[in-house]
PADRENKE-79968 format. One line per field, with one value per atom (N, C-alpha, C, O): residue number from 1; residue in one letter; atom name; x, y, z. Coordinates in pm, whole numbers, always signed. Each point is the difference from the previous one (the first is absolute). Example, Ala and Ser with C-alpha at 12.3 -4.5 7.8 and 13.67 -1.06 7.14 Angstrom:
BEGIN
num: [1	1	1	1	2	2	2	2]
residuo: [a	a	a	a	s	s	s	s]
atomo: [N	CA	C	O	N	CA	C	O]
x: [+1319	-89	+90	+104	-139	+82	-77	+51]
y: [-569	+119	+120	-2	+107	+119	+109	+111]
z: [+780	+0	+0	+66	-138	+6	+73	+17]
This chain:
BEGIN
num: [1	1	1	1	2	2	2	2	3	3	3	3	4	4	4	4	5	5	5	5	6	6	6	6	7	7	7	7	8	8	8	8	9	9	9	9	10	10	10	10	11	11	11	11	12	12	12	12	13	13	13	13	14	14	14	14	15	15	15	15	16	16	16	16	17	17	17	17	18	18	18	18	19	19	19	19	20	20	20	20	21	21	21	21	22	22	22	22	23	23	23	23	24	24	24	24	25	25	25	25	26	26	26	26	27	27	27	27	28	28	28	28	29	29	29	29	30	30	30	30	31	31	31	31	32	32	32	32	33	33	33	33	34	34	34	34	35	35	35	35	36	36	36	36	37	37	37	37	38	38	38	38	39	39	39	39	40	40	40	40	41	41	41	41	42	42	42	42	43	43	43	43	44	44	44	44	45	45	45	45	46	46	46	46	47	47	47	47	48	48	48	48	49	49	49	49	50	50	50	50	51	51	51	51	52	52	52	52	53	53	53	53	54	54	54	54	55	55	55	55	56	56	56	56	57	57	57	57	58	58	58	58	59	59	59	59	60	60	60	60	61	61	61	61	62	62	62	62	63	63	63	63	64	64	64	64	65	65	65	65	66	66	66	66	67	67	67	67	68	68	68	68	69	69	69	69	70	70	70	70	71	71	71	71	72	72	72	72	73	73	73	73	74	74	74	74	75	75	75	75	76	76	76	76	77	77	77	77	78	78	78	78	79	79	79	79	80	80	80	80	81	81	81	81	82	82	82	82	83	83	83	83	84	84	84	84	85	85	85	85	86	86	86	86	87	87	87	87	88	88	88	88	89	89	89	89	90	90	90	90	91	91	91	91	92	92	92	92	93	93	93	93	94	94	94	94	95	95	95	95	96	96	96	96	97	97	97	97	98	98	98	98	99	99	99	99	100	100	100	100	101	101	101	101	102	102	102	102	103	103	103	103	104	104	104	104	105	105	105	105	106	106	106	106	107	107	107	107	108	108	108	108	109	109	109	109	110	110	110	110	111	111	111	111	112	112	112	112	113	113	113	113	114	114	114	114	115	115	115	115	116	116	116	116	117	117	117	117	118	118	118	118	119	119	119	119	120	120	120	120	121	121	121	121	122	122	122	122	123	123	123	123	124	124	124	124	125	125	125	125	126	126	126	126	127	127	127	127	128	128	128	128	129	129	129	129	130	130	130	130	131	131	131	131	132	132	132	132	133	133	133	133	134	134	134	134	135	135	135	135	136	136	136	136	137	137	137	137	138	138	138	138	139	139	139	139	140	140	140	140	141	141	141	141	142	142	142	142	143	143	143	143	144	144	144	144	145	145	145	145	146	146	146	146	147	147	147	147	148	148	148	148	149	149	149	149	150	150	150	150	151	151	151	151	152	152	152	152	153	153	153	153	154	154	154	154	155	155	155	155	156	156	156	156	157	157	157	157	158	158	158	158	159	159	159	159	160	160	160	160	161	161	161	161	162	162	162	162	163	163	163	163	164	164	164	164	165	165	165	165	166	166	166	166	167	167	167	167	168	168	168	168	169	169	169	169	170	170	170	170	171	171	171	171	172	172	172	172	173	173	173	173	174	174	174	174	175	175	175	175	176	176	176	176	177	177	177	177	178	178	178	178	179	179	179	179	180	180	180	180	181	181	181	181	182	182	182	182	183	183	183	183	184	184	184	184	185	185	185	185	186	186	186	186	187	187	187	187	188	188	188	188	189	189	189	189	190	190	190	190	191	191	191	191	192	192	192	192	193	193	193	193	194	194	194	194	195	195	195	195	196	196	196	196]
residuo: [x	x	x	x	x	x	x	x	x	x	x	x	x	x	x	x	x	x	x	x	x	x	x	x	x	x	x	x	x	x	x	x	x	x	x	x	x	x	x	x	x	x	x	x	x	x	x	x	x	x	x	x	x	x	x	x	x	x	x	x	x	x	x	x	x	x	x	x	x	x	x	x	x	x	x	x	x	x	x	x	x	x	x	x	x	x	x	x	x	x	x	x	x	x	x	x	x	x	x	x	x	x	x	x	x	x	x	x	x	x	x	x	x	x	x	x	x	x	x	x	x	x	x	x	x	x	x	x	x	x	x	x	x	x	x	x	x	x	x	x	x	x	x	x	x	x	x	x	x	x	x	x	x	x	x	x	x	x	x	x	x	x	x	x	x	x	x	x	x	x	x	x	x	x	x	x	x	x	x	x	x	x	x	x	x	x	x	x	x	x	x	x	x	x	x	x	x	x	x	x	x	x	x	x	x	x	x	x	x	x	x	x	x	x	x	x	x	x	x	x	x	x	x	x	x	x	x	x	x	x	x	x	x	x	x	x	x	x	x	x	x	x	x	x	x	x	x	x	x	x	x	x	x	x	x	x	x	x	x	x	x	x	x	x	x	x	x	x	x	x	x	x	x	x	x	x	x	x	x	x	x	x	x	x	x	x	x	x	x	x	x	x	x	x	x	x	x	x	x	x	x	x	x	x	x	x	x	x	x	x	x	x	x	x	x	x	x	x	x	x	x	x	x	x	x	x	x	x	x	x	x	x	x	x	x	x	x	x	x	x	x	x	x	x	x	x	x	x	x	x	x	x	x	x	x	x	x	x	x	x	x	x	x	x	x	x	x	x	x	x	x	x	x	x	x	x	x	x	x	x	x	x	x	x	x	x	x	x	x	x	x	x	x	x	x	x	x	x	x	x	x	x	x	x	x	x	x	x	x	x	x	x	x	x	x	x	x	x	x	x	x	x	x	x	x	x	x	x	x	x	x	x	x	x	x	x	x	x	x	x	x	x	x	x	x	x	x	x	x	x	x	x	x	x	x	x	x	x	x	x	x	x	x	x	x	x	x	x	x	x	x	x	x	x	x	x	x	x	x	x	x	x	x	x	x	x	x	x	x	x	x	x	x	x	x	x	x	x	x	x	x	x	x	x	x	x	x	x	x	x	x	x	x	x	x	x	x	x	x	x	x	x	x	x	x	x	x	x	x	x	x	x	x	x	x	x	x	x	x	x	x	x	x	x	x	x	x	x	x	x	x	x	x	x	x	x	x	x	x	x	x	x	x	x	x	x	x	x	x	x	x	x	x	x	x	x	x	x	x	x	x	x	x	x	x	x	x	x	x	x	x	x	x	x	x	x	x	x	x	x	x	x	x	x	x	x	x	x	x	x	x	x	x	x	x	x	x	x	x	x	x	x	x	x	x	x	x	x	x	x	x	x	x	x	x	x	x	x	x	x	x	x	x	x	x	x	x	x	x	x	x	x	x	x	x	x	x	x	x	x	x	x	x	x	x	x	x	x	x	x	x	x	x	x	x	x	x	x	x	x	x	x	x	x	x	x	x	x	x	x	x	x	x	x	x	x	x	x	x	x	x	x	x	x	x	x	x	x	x	x	x	x	x	x	x	x	x	x	x	x	x	x	x	x	x	x	x	x	x	x	x	x	x	x	x	x	x	x	x	x	x	x	x	x	x	x	x	x	x	x	x	x	x	x	x	x	x	x	x	x	x	x	x	x	x	x	x	x	x	x	x	x	x	x	x	x	x	x	x	x	x	x	x	x]
atomo: [N	CA	C	O	N	CA	C	O	N	CA	C	O	N	CA	C	O	N	CA	C	O	N	CA	C	O	N	CA	C	O	N	CA	C	O	N	CA	C	O	N	CA	C	O	N	CA	C	O	N	CA	C	O	N	CA	C	O	N	CA	C	O	N	CA	C	O	N	CA	C	O	N	CA	C	O	N	CA	C	O	N	CA	C	O	N	CA	C	O	N	CA	C	O	N	CA	C	O	N	CA	C	O	N	CA	C	O	N	CA	C	O	N	CA	C	O	N	CA	C	O	N	CA	C	O	N	CA	C	O	N	CA	C	O	N	CA	C	O	N	CA	C	O	N	CA	C	O	N	CA	C	O	N	CA	C	O	N	CA	C	O	N	CA	C	O	N	CA	C	O	N	CA	C	O	N	CA	C	O	N	CA	C	O	N	CA	C	O	N	CA	C	O	N	CA	C	O	N	CA	C	O	N	CA	C	O	N	CA	C	O	N	CA	C	O	N	CA	C	O	N	CA	C	O	N	CA	C	O	N	CA	C	O	N	CA	C	O	N	CA	C	O	N	CA	C	O	N	CA	C	O	N	CA	C	O	N	CA	C	O	N	CA	C	O	N	CA	C	O	N	CA	C	O	N	CA	C	O	N	CA	C	O	N	CA	C	O	N	CA	C	O	N	CA	C	O	N	CA	C	O	N	CA	C	O	N	CA	C	O	N	CA	C	O	N	CA	C	O	N	CA	C	O	N	CA	C	O	N	CA	C	O	N	CA	C	O	N	CA	C	O	N	CA	C	O	N	CA	C	O	N	CA	C	O	N	CA	C	O	N	CA	C	O	N	CA	C	O	N	CA	C	O	N	CA	C	O	N	CA	C	O	N	CA	C	O	N	CA	C	O	N	CA	C	O	N	CA	C	O	N	CA	C	O	N	CA	C	O	N	CA	C	O	N	CA	C	O	N	CA	C	O	N	CA	C	O	N	CA	C	O	N	CA	C	O	N	CA	C	O	N	CA	C	O	N	CA	C	O	N	CA	C	O	N	CA	C	O	N	CA	C	O	N	CA	C	O	N	CA	C	O	N	CA	C	O	N	CA	C	O	N	CA	C	O	N	CA	C	O	N	CA	C	O	N	CA	C	O	N	CA	C	O	N	CA	C	O	N	CA	C	O	N	CA	C	O	N	CA	C	O	N	CA	C	O	N	CA	C	O	N	CA	C	O	N	CA	C	O	N	CA	C	O	N	CA	C	O	N	CA	C	O	N	CA	C	O	N	CA	C	O	N	CA	C	O	N	CA	C	O	N	CA	C	O	N	CA	C	O	N	CA	C	O	N	CA	C	O	N	CA	C	O	N	CA	C	O	N	CA	C	O	N	CA	C	O	N	CA	C	O	N	CA	C	O	N	CA	C	O	N	CA	C	O	N	CA	C	O	N	CA	C	O	N	CA	C	O	N	CA	C	O	N	CA	C	O	N	CA	C	O	N	CA	C	O	N	CA	C	O	N	CA	C	O	N	CA	C	O	N	CA	C	O	N	CA	C	O	N	CA	C	O	N	CA	C	O	N	CA	C	O	N	CA	C	O	N	CA	C	O	N	CA	C	O	N	CA	C	O	N	CA	C	O	N	CA	C	O	N	CA	C	O	N	CA	C	O	N	CA	C	O	N	CA	C	O	N	CA	C	O	N	CA	C	O	N	CA	C	O	N	CA	C	O	N	CA	C	O	N	CA	C	O	N	CA	C	O	N	CA	C	O	N	CA	C	O	N	CA	C	O	N	CA	C	O	N	CA	C	O	N	CA	C	O	N	CA	C	O	N	CA	C	O	N	CA	C	O	N	CA	C	O	N	CA	C	O	N	CA	C	O	N	CA	C	O	N	CA	C	O	N	CA	C	O	N	CA	C	O	N	CA	C	O	N	CA	C	O	N	CA	C	O	N	CA	C	O	N	CA	C	O	N	CA	C	O	N	CA	C	O	N	CA	C	O	N	CA	C	O]
x: [+82	-82	+87	-37	+150	+83	+79	+63	-63	+74	-90	+43	-166	-95	+9	+27	-50	+1	-136	-8	-98	-134	-81	+7	-83	-88	-134	-4	-104	-134	-40	+4	-43	-38	-151	-54	-15	-147	-37	+24	-84	-42	-130	-91	+82	-123	-108	+28	-150	-114	-58	-11	-27	-63	-75	+36	-139	-79	+56	+19	+9	+54	+130	+18	+72	+128	+85	+6	+60	+96	+143	+94	-78	+132	-21	-108	+213	-11	+80	+98	-144	+70	+5	-97	+211	+23	+52	+93	-154	+54	+107	-16	+124	+106	-1	+29	-62	-26	+90	+57	-45	+62	-99	-117	+157	-96	-63	-109	+175	-55	-84	-111	+162	-70	-90	-86	+103	-71	+36	-73	+185	+49	+36	+66	-110	+29	+145	+40	+37	+142	+27	+92	-171	+23	-118	-102	+117	-106	+65	+102	-163	+46	-113	-114	+145	-102	+43	+110	-200	+25	-34	-108	+201	-20	+42	+114	-205	+38	+14	+58	-108	-3	-138	-69	+29	-136	-38	-107	+195	-31	-22	-98	+188	-12	-113	-55	+20	-115	-126	-77	+58	-117	+8	-101	+220	+17	-36	-31	+36	-37	-148	-39	-42	-140	-13	-99	+198	-7	+90	-33	+146	+98	+26	-20	+66	+41	+118	+97	-106	+104	+135	+102	-99	+128	+85	+120	-182	+73	+59	+93	-145	+34	+108	+16	+58	+99	-67	-114	+186	-51	+115	+114	-146	+96	-70	-113	+180	-51	+102	+117	-163	+88	-27	-115	+221	-11	+53	+114	-200	+31	-1	-76	+160	-7	-109	-11	-68	-113	-123	-4	-96	-127	-38	-116	+213	-32	+76	+119	-188	+68	+28	+56	-93	+28	+128	+49	+5	+122	+122	+42	+14	+113	+124	+87	-77	+117	-2	+103	-217	-13	+10	-17	+46	+13	+119	+111	-133	+107	+54	+122	-212	+40	-122	-113	+138	-109	+25	+113	-221	+2	-54	-109	+186	-38	+7	+101	-211	-4	-44	-93	+159	-39	-104	-58	+34	-90	+50	+121	-212	+41	-102	-120	+169	-88	+20	-97	+221	+26	+82	-57	+187	+87	+31	+47	-73	+23	+121	+32	+35	+106	-59	-55	+66	-56	+116	+71	-53	+109	-43	-114	+206	-20	+94	+121	-176	+78	-3	-101	+212	+2	-76	-55	+51	-76	+48	-79	+206	+55	-25	+34	-93	-28	+109	-9	+113	+108	-42	-59	+88	-34	+89	+123	-186	+74	-16	+64	-150	-23	-111	-59	+32	-107	-54	+64	-182	-68	-17	-24	+38	-19	-86	+35	-150	-91	+55	+70	-105	+37	-96	-114	+161	-82	-124	-111	+127	-114	+10	+102	-211	+0	-143	-79	+46	-130	-4	+80	-171	-10	+78	-20	+106	+76	+138	+16	+82	+136	+80	-25	+121	+91	+127	+6	+96	+129	+16	-54	+130	+32	+151	+79	-40	+141	+36	-86	+211	+46	+41	-8	+54	+34	+114	+10	+76	+114	-38	+83	-207	-45	+21	-16	+51	+16	-136	-79	+51	-128	-4	+87	-189	-19	-95	+19	-123	-101	-78	-1	-65	-98	-132	-4	-104	-131	-89	-17	-40	-82	-130	+0	-112	-131	-40	+53	-150	-57	-94	-19	-38	-83	-121	-50	+3	-114	+43	-82	+211	+49	-38	-6	-19	-37	+115	+9	+76	+113	+130	+8	+92	+128	+115	-11	+122	+122	+113	+18	+60	+127	+107	+7	+76	+113	+127	-4	+117	+129	+49	-71	+191	+52	+19	-1	+18	+15	-134	-5	-104	-137	-38	-93	+163	-38	-109	+10	-115	-109	+48	+52	-72	+38	-122	+13	-132	-121	-121	+10	-127	-126	-95	+13	-107	-113	-123	-18	-66	-113	-129	-14	-80	-130	-78	-1	-62	-85	-144	-30	-58	-140	-68	+20	-103	-62	-149	-68	+16	-143	-66	+47	-155	-64	-50	+14	-70	-51	+110	-13	+120	+111	+66	+38	-23	+67	-84	+56	-189	-85	-28	-11	-1	-49	+103	-34	+158	+104	+126	+13	+78	+131	+106	+118	-160	+96	+56	-74	+205	+69	+71	+42	-28	+81	+105	-31	+153	+103	+111	+13	+66	+113	+129	+14	+80	+135	+86	+14	+43	+84	+138	+15	+87	+138	+57	-36	+124	+58	+86	+6	+59	+82	-6	-43	+86	-2	+99	+119	-167	+89	+79	-38	+149	+69	-86	-76	+84	-92	-7	-110	+222	-2	-80	-75	+90	-73	-147	-88	+61	-137	-85	-115	+169	-74	-35	-113	+209	-23	-105	-86	+93	-95	-140	-99	+89	-131	-59	-119	+200	-49	-48	-103	+177	-41	-133	-87	+71	-125	-117	-108	+127	-106	-28	-114	+219	-16	-85	-63	+59	-85	-142	-62	+10	-137	-8	-84	+170	-12	+40	-56	+150	+53	-41	-46	+62	-15	-140	-42	-30	-128	-123	-108	+121	-116	-52	+78	-211	-63	-72	-61]
y: [-120	+120	+126	+100	-103	+120	+31	+106	-196	+27	+54	+9	+26	+51	+151	+71	-24	+144	+64	+121	-201	+55	-97	-121	+179	-78	+73	+123	-200	+55	-25	-114	+218	-10	+20	+101	-200	+6	-11	-102	+208	+1	-78	+14	-95	-74	+97	+94	-117	+82	-60	-122	+207	-47	+114	+116	-150	+99	+17	-99	+222	+31	-77	-56	+53	-68	+77	+123	-195	+63	-30	+60	-151	-27	-38	-42	+59	-19	-119	-42	-12	-108	+37	+52	-79	+36	-122	-66	+37	-102	+66	+115	-187	+48	-92	-119	+176	-79	+40	+109	-200	+34	+91	-39	+157	+92	-49	+44	-134	-49	-125	-8	-90	-129	-6	-88	+180	+3	-121	-33	-33	-110	+56	+103	-174	+45	-33	-116	+220	-15	+9	-64	+145	+20	+66	+28	-3	+63	+88	-36	+151	+90	+10	+30	-55	+0	+90	-13	+103	+89	-73	-58	+62	-65	+98	-5	+94	+104	-48	+71	-187	-47	+24	+94	-177	+2	+135	+53	+4	+126	+113	+74	-62	+107	-26	+93	-220	-35	+65	+63	-80	+55	+153	+68	-15	+145	+71	+119	-190	+60	+38	+79	-134	+40	+144	+67	-21	+131	+105	+119	-162	+94	-26	-110	+213	-14	-96	+16	-116	-102	+53	-65	+182	+59	+46	+20	-3	+41	-118	+17	-135	-118	-86	+2	-78	-92	-107	-38	-9	-109	-80	+47	-168	-87	-64	-47	+47	-64	-106	+30	-155	-112	-42	-16	-3	-34	-141	-31	-56	-141	-36	+58	-152	-58	-107	-71	+59	-93	+65	+123	-203	+57	-36	+14	-62	-40	+88	-22	+121	+87	-65	+63	-189	-72	-82	-51	+37	-79	+90	+67	-65	+88	-30	+86	-208	-34	+77	+7	+49	+75	+152	+77	-34	+143	+57	-51	+157	+68	+119	+15	+70	+118	+57	-43	+140	+68	+150	+47	+27	+146	+35	-43	+120	+27	+149	+66	-16	+141	+9	-70	+156	+24	+111	+38	+14	+113	+118	+18	+61	+115	+113	-24	+146	+117	+74	+29	+1	+78	-82	-69	+76	-73	-136	-9	-95	-133	-65	+23	-106	-86	-140	-47	-18	-133	-95	+20	-122	-95	-112	-47	+5	-115	-108	+21	-136	-107	-125	-29	-45	-127	-105	+30	-153	-107	-29	-45	+72	-23	+117	-7	+116	+116	+105	+98	-115	+98	+116	-21	+143	+119	+3	+4	-5	+6	+137	+28	+54	+133	+69	-58	+181	+73	+110	+41	+6	+105	+119	-18	+137	+121	+97	+40	-4	+90	+141	+44	+28	+141	+80	-40	+154	+82	+54	-15	+77	+58	-38	+23	-81	-39	-15	-72	+137	-15	-135	-25	-63	-132	-107	-119	+157	-96	-28	-9	-4	-30	-56	+33	-118	-52	-49	-16	-8	-48	-146	-46	-28	-140	-8	+47	-106	-13	-147	-81	+45	-136	-3	+102	-217	-16	+91	+34	+6	+88	+148	+86	-55	+139	+68	+121	-199	+56	+12	-95	+210	+18	-86	+12	-97	-89	+64	-10	+77	+61	+104	+4	+81	+93	-40	-31	+32	-37	+122	+52	-5	+122	-23	-52	+93	-15	+120	+110	-132	+112	+77	-40	+148	+84	-72	+39	-145	-78	-105	-50	+15	-106	-138	-94	+80	-130	-67	-123	+201	-53	+54	+116	-202	+35	-35	-89	+161	-26	-32	+67	-171	-27	+73	-17	+96	+63	-25	-12	+5	-13	+139	+99	-91	+129	+102	+121	-169	+90	+37	+63	-101	+26	-78	+39	-149	-89	-93	-56	+39	-89	-144	-47	-24	-142	-90	-122	+183	-79	+86	+121	-186	+71	-87	-123	+189	-66	+65	+121	-201	+53	-61	-123	+206	-48	-58	+57	-171	-64	+5	-45	+100	+14	-135	-81	+57	-130	+1	-100	+208	+9	+96	+19	+42	+106	-47	+72	-192	-51	-17	+43	-107	-24	+131	+18	+75	+127	+87	+67	-67	+86	-58	+76	-207	-59	-77	-56	+50	-65	+86	+90	-121	+68	-89	+34	-149	-94	+56	+46	-51	+54	-109	-101	+124	-85	+90	+112	-160	+79	-90	-115	+171	-72	+70	+121	-201	+48	-44	-119	+215	-30	+59	+114	-193	+47	+10	-79	+175	+22	-116	-29	-37	-115	-100	+33	-155	-104	+37	+17	-4	+44	-116	-116	+150	-102	-31	+87	-209	-43	+96	+26	+27	+90	+126	+48	+6	+121	-34	+82	-201	-42	+0	+45	-95	+0	+143	+28	+62	+140	+67	+71	-93	+65	-61	+73	-206	-62	+46	+31	-25	+49	+144	+35	+48	+140	+7	+80	-163	-3	-42	+60	-163	-45	+104	+17	+50	+97	+120	+62	-29	+110	-23	+92	-213	-28	-48	+48	-140	-60	+93	-9	+98	+85	+146	+62	-7	+145	+46	+107	-183	+49	-63	+59	-175	-73	+64	+35	-21	+51	-111	+22]
z: [+0	+0	+0	-62	+130	+11	-126	-8	-90	-124	-111	-115	+147	-99	-14	+96	-218	-25	+29	+18	-13	+24	+86	-17	+111	+87	+12	+12	-15	+18	+145	+46	+25	+140	+9	-46	+106	+12	+147	+64	-11	+140	+14	-82	+187	+27	+47	+75	-119	+40	+127	+12	+82	+122	+67	-16	+90	+71	+141	+71	-31	+134	+28	+108	-206	+19	+98	-4	+93	+90	-41	+52	-147	-58	-146	-40	-38	-144	-49	+61	-174	-70	-147	-56	-6	-141	-74	+45	-160	-90	-86	-41	+15	-88	-121	+10	-127	-120	-116	-2	-94	-128	-72	-14	-34	-60	-130	-36	-35	-127	+18	-53	+127	+13	+122	+9	+85	+129	+87	+94	-125	+83	+137	+11	+95	+135	+36	+1	+27	+30	+149	+52	+17	+142	+66	-63	+191	+78	+107	+58	-34	+107	+101	-36	+162	+104	+115	+54	-19	+112	+130	+12	+85	+129	+110	+47	-7	+95	+145	+81	-48	+138	+59	-40	+136	+54	+61	-28	+112	+66	-101	+10	-108	-99	-98	-58	+40	-83	+58	-72	+202	+68	+7	-17	+41	+11	-130	+1	-112	-130	-8	-85	+175	+6	+51	-29	+105	+63	-65	+0	-56	-54	-147	-50	-20	-139	-7	+73	-160	-4	-46	+24	-89	-41	+119	-15	+131	+120	+75	+80	-103	+79	-65	-122	+204	-56	-85	+24	-123	-83	-58	-7	-35	-66	-119	+11	-126	-121	-39	-20	+10	-34	-144	-40	-37	-142	-20	+34	-90	-20	-147	-79	+42	-134	+6	+99	-206	+1	+59	+15	+19	+45	+143	+38	+42	+137	+100	+23	+37	+95	+135	+90	-75	+125	-12	+101	-221	-24	+17	-94	+215	+32	-82	-14	-41	-83	-132	-68	+30	-125	+20	-95	+219	+28	-75	+12	-90	-73	+79	+15	+34	+76	+72	-23	+109	+70	-1	-15	+31	+7	+138	+36	+43	+140	+31	-25	+83	+39	+146	+41	+37	+138	+7	-102	+223	+16	-82	-15	-38	-80	+10	+16	-24	-8	-131	-70	+35	-121	-100	-85	+95	-91	+61	+113	-187	+53	-64	-117	+195	-52	-2	+100	-214	-19	-31	-98	+181	-22	-93	+4	-89	-87	+51	+5	+32	+61	-86	-64	+63	-73	+80	+106	-155	+64	+142	+83	-54	+133	+95	+118	-168	+82	+1	+74	-156	-9	-90	-106	+148	-79	-124	+11	-129	-127	-68	-101	+158	-54	+76	+92	-130	+66	-90	-97	+132	-73	+94	+119	-171	+81	-79	-111	+168	-71	-5	+91	-199	-11	+86	+21	+29	+89	-70	+52	-166	-72	-146	-66	+15	-141	-47	+61	-169	-61	-70	-90	+131	-61	+75	-27	+119	+78	-57	-122	+210	-45	+117	+116	-148	+101	-67	-122	+205	-48	+37	+101	-182	+25	+25	-82	+195	+37	+19	+37	-63	+31	+147	+69	-20	+141	+43	+118	-211	+32	-2	+30	-64	-5	-134	-11	-92	-135	-67	+3	-63	-68	-127	-86	+77	-115	-100	-121	+173	-87	+77	+123	-199	+52	-64	-119	+197	-51	+16	+111	-223	+4	-75	-112	+175	-61	-81	+17	-108	-74	+94	+115	-163	+86	+58	+105	-172	+50	+100	+77	-78	+87	-49	+79	-211	-57	-73	-1	-58	-77	+58	+38	-33	+62	-92	-84	+100	-77	+96	+102	-134	+68	-80	-122	+187	-69	+80	+123	-194	+69	+41	-20	+77	+47	-112	+25	-148	-115	-63	-105	+171	-45	-126	-71	+43	-110	+49	+110	-189	+39	-4	-101	+214	+5	+21	+6	+4	+14	+26	+20	-21	+24	+81	+4	+60	+65	-62	+11	-75	-75	+52	+2	+39	+47	-118	-109	+132	-100	+50	+111	-192	+39	-1	-90	+193	+19	-30	+25	-78	-26	+96	+112	-155	+77	+136	+99	-91	+127	+103	+114	-155	+93	+40	+116	-210	+29	+94	+87	-104	+82	+138	+97	-87	+124	+81	+105	-150	+79	-4	-82	+172	-2	-63	+0	-55	-60	-130	-87	+76	-118	-77	+56	-185	-88	-65	-40	+30	-66	-52	+40	-131	-59	+41	-13	+63	+29	-118	-24	-48	-117	+20	+43	-75	+8	-140	-88	+66	-133	-47	-119	+213	-35	+114	+111	-138	+103	+110	-27	+151	+108	+60	-13	+79	+78	+121	+44	+13	+107	+119	+50	-4	+116	-29	+85	-205	-40	-28	+26	-77	-30	+126	-3	+113	+127	+39	+39	-48	+40	-87	+51	-182	-91	+10	-6	+21	+19	+133	+7	+98	+129	-11	+58	-130	-19	-75	+36	-138	-75	+85	-7	+89	+90	+109	+41	+6	+108	-40	+86	-214	-45	+49	+54	-71	+42	+145	+76	-37	+133	+113	+109	-133	+107	-16	+96	-215	-17	-40	+43	-123	-54	+64	-5	+65	+51	+128	+89	-79	+122	+71	+105]
């Protein structure tokens, strides 16, 4: 899954969801490649009834295949602590080691954040359009290295649910270490930064 240039992300629809699940598919064949499941913990799960979930800690686990209970298939996780303004989001490998992190920009129309590797080197900048629906990955020289594009799911789903579909596309096949960071950044747009 990490050697692909494009992935289709489909959020599961649910009524009064307190946590999210996302299918990770091949954009052309719709073959299921993986699954991302948010697991905030029991206490924070309940606290989401009272507070905006963007303020609370959360963890999103990304698995190869379609079984989020099979820990042997865990690829990486995205973890955020309590936050008020600018959040730091850690990206951890299957063993729980931090392999990179995301840091939101203070002020940005449409949303923006930086992607760093474990050594603190900037890998990419992610910036949304004015609507916050489409995003661009750029390197330090401002060259586009990928995009996140919202895919419309039909008027009923768009009006009556918060479930989103989008495609993460990279300009070229990334090396595995960078692929984890860019896929995590793509998932974080919805799971961490935009989801209410």
